[in-house]
C-alpha positions, 0 to 999 in steps of 0.5 A: 230259148232260141226263139223270141218271146213276143211282148204285146204292148210298148208301155212301161210294162212291155218295155221293162219286160223286154229289158229284163228278158234281154238281161237274161239273154232271152230275145224279144219282139215288142209289138205296139199298137200305136207308137212307143211314146207316152201322150197321157200328159201325166207324172208318175211315182216310182216307189223303191220296189220299182226303182230297185228293178229299174236301177238293176236294169242299168237305168239309174244314170238315165232316170235320176237327172230327169226325175225328182226325189221328194224330201217331204210329204205334206198333207193339207186340210181341204178348206183351210190349207193347214198342214195336217202332217209333215212326213220326212219321206226321203228319211223314211225311205232311206231307213227301210229301203236300199233304193230311192223314191222318184217322181218323173214324167211318164213320157220321160220314163217311157223314152228312157226305156225305149232308148235302152231297148234300142241299144239291145241287139236281142230286142226288136221294137215294131210299132203300129201293129194291131193284134186281131187274133191268136192261135195256140199250138202245142209248141207255140203261139201265132198272133195275127195282125191285119197284114202279118202273122207273128209266131213264138214259143211264148206271148206276154200280154202287156197291153194295158187296161183295155188289153186285146190279149186279155180279151182274146184269151177269154176275159170279157167280164165287165169292170165295176165303176167305182164312182170316182174319177181322176183328172190329171194335168202337168204344169210347167212352173205354176204359180203356187202361193206358198213354198210348201206347195212346191213339195209333194202334197196331198189335200184330203176332203170328204168328197175328193182329194188332190195330189201334186208333186214336182217331177223334175228339176225344171219346176214341172208339176204333176196334178191329180184331182180325184172327184166323185162322178155321177156318170159311168166314165171310160177308163181310157186316159185320153178323155178331155177334161173341162177346167170349168167343170173341175173348178166347180167340184173344188169351188169351196176348197182353199183358195190355193186349190182354186188358183191351181185349177185356174192356171190349167191349160184345158188342152192338157187336162184329161180325166178317166174313170176309176174301176174296181179291177180287184173285184174282177176274176180274170184269167192271168194266162192261157197255155203259152200266153200270160198277162202282166201289168195293167192287162191283168191287175190294174190298180186303183191309184191311191197307193201309186203302185200300178206301174210298180207292180208291172215293173215287179212283174217284168223282173219276176217273169224274167227270173222265172224264164232264166231258171227254166226256159224250156217248160213255158207253161210251168214257168207261167204257172209259177209266175202267176202263183208267185205274183197273185197274192201280192198283187191282190193284196195291194189292189185291195189295200189301194181300194181301202186307201181310197176310203181313208183319203175321204174320211169325214170328221172325226175319223179324219183326225185319226188318219192325220195322226197316223199318216207318218206311221202309215208311210213307214208301214208302206216302206216296210211292207211294200216299198222294200219288196224284192222280186224272186 
């Protein structure tokens, strides 16, 4: 392919796709609506199916120093704080996977991707470009912005959950609100009442759950609180959260949870609604335009696979274009065919995991007894996946 592929969206999906295409000598133009920075104030878990792709793109030496590789996962009872299960996560991952499980700040990951892109002569990054319309012809696609038109033989929409490209190709079905909301914050060196709380922890309760884990060696921790919501919320990341409201949800939980919440800086607390993307029948593509990542298959966060699936998408589309860069529509068809089944299975499995997290007694006992088996199953079935 002599001309560029245009990628709309400069987040994890878009930048990883640009790097994957660069590696197979396909030049790209990446258009970002804002800038190439992450301001979500969130951490992210990169399971081995994601680190495999990122390491193969030459990012291992950049990622490892600014991330954390968890050794132990502990699950705790919501009221007593007792450890229900202690899982040797690093050992299990090493047993079944070739690549590590890493935890990192989203902002650090995106900065690493951005810097790597800037070093590539066949990647161009353009910020503050708002796509407003699309025109397709037999040989290419034109994207209209407020003051410029961009054209290429192929366009990839990697512009997230509220994708402009998805809407422009006709995906207008409203998403179904799940009734759950997620609150996120990052804290530097929080006071934690037990050494065990400095590991990767999951607290399970019937009306909510909490995940917290270190994201680097600087004692920076990511916290995610999942609760019910009586109102339909937006799925946008940048909604401010109220510490007092969050504290009210968890007022009956163990004192360690309340202590965590009391330390939160309200300016760094965000919340967003969780939606059932798995139940929405959107089109993945239109002629020479294809969607990937959250633009087409946003996933409930309960398996930590949203970013991983987008990273897998990036590798897969690059491999397809490397094999046949002349027949764009056929490449897109094969890409969708190769990704749809895995993506939909993980979406549905993530929804089921949301139910499992919130099981009441006595079913919660079965969950706790089976946690280590479940992690091994994830490693065998999801984490060691290789893109084709």
